[in-house]
N, C-alpha and C positions, 0 to 999 in steps of 0.2 A: 409842281415838283421843285424841290429845293435844288440848289446848284450841285453839280457833280463834285466840286471841291469840298463842299460841306459834308456831303455823303461820304466822300473818301476819308475825311478827317474822323467822322463818327465811326466808320468801319474799322479804321486803324486803332482808334482808342478802345473800341469794344474788343477787338481781337487781342490787343495788348493786355487788357484786364483778364482775358480768358487764356492767356499764354498760348496764343495761336499765331504769333508773329515770328517770322524768320528774317533777320536783317543781315545783309552782306551778300555780295555776288557769289563767293565760294560756298557759303552756308546754304544759299538758295539753290545753287546747282546741285549740291549734295542731296537736299530734300527732293528736288525734282527727279534726280536719278534713282534714289532709294524708294520713294513713295509718291509718284506723280499724281495718283488719285486723291491724295490728301490735300493737294493745292487747289485753292478756290480762286485766288486773285493775285495778280502780280503788279507791282509798281516799280517802274524804272525812273531813276532820278538823274538828271544831268544838269550841271551848271557850267558856266563859262570856263572855269578853271580846268575842267576835264574834257572839253569839247574836242581837243586834239589828241586825246589819249587813245591810240589805236587799239591797244589791248582791251580797254574797256568797251570800245565800239564793237570789237569782235565778240566779246562776252554778251553784249546786248543783242547782237544779231542771233547768236545761238539761243539765248533765253527766249527771245521773241519767237523764233522758229519752234522751239519746244512748246511754248504756250499755244501757238496756233495748232500744232499737231495734236495736242492733248486737250483742246477745248477749254483753255484757261483764259479768263478775261485778263486783259493787260492794258495799262495806261502809262503815260509818261507824265512826270512833273518836272518843271524847270527850276524849282527852288529846292535844291538838296538840303540847304541849311534849315529851311522851314520843315521839311520832312523829318530831319534829324531832331528838331525840337519837339515834334509830335511823338515820335516813336522812341526817342532817346531818354536816357536818364539825365535829368537836369544837371546833376553833379559832374557827370562825364559824358560829353556829347559823343555819339557814335561817329566813328570816322568813315565807315563804309556803309552809307545809306544809299548807295547807288541802286540797290535792288532790295525790295521788301516783299515778302510773300505773306499772304494770309491763308492759313490752312482752314479746312472745313471744321465746323463745330462738331463736338462729340455727338455720337448717335443719341437721338432722343431729346437733344436740346433744341430750343427755339431758333429759328432762322434770324439772321441779322437783317433788319429792314433796310439799313443803309447799304449793306452789301448787295442786297437784291436790286436796289435802285442803280447801283453801279453796274451790275450785270446787264440791266436793261439799257443803260447809257451806252455800254460797250457794244451791245447787240445792234442798237440803232446806228452807232458810228460805223460799224462794219457794213451795214446796208448802204451807207453813203461812201463806201470805199475808204474810210479812215480807219485803218487796221490797228493803229496804236494811237488813240486820241490823247491829246495833251490836256491835262486838268490843272487849273490854278488852285493851289491850296489857300483857304481863307487865312487872314491874319489872326493874331492872338485874340 
């Protein structure tokens, strides 16, 4: 099996091409509130600059709780800049890539194999009591 980081990158890029990404804490919270069944996967990104941001930590706790309650797979990444490079427009880097959601593919479309691998990775991590596993994104 390929690394979870490579699977995450592939899933993000696939979701981006199919317009199934939601980027930003507040935008993600809105989607989770309005249509929780549409959410397939959640990525939380933290870097050293925001480790002491209490408001962001509270948002993360609420998002994690929501994901657990709604059976949404969730991972953390520690390189927010790299996540922004993957999901952002090269001309204007996204400022709030602390939370990225991947929504479900449209009915009748094929499943994303990279996303399936990530769901299996998360399931295995939960069995090991690692409820929000950390994934390292591959370099360029």
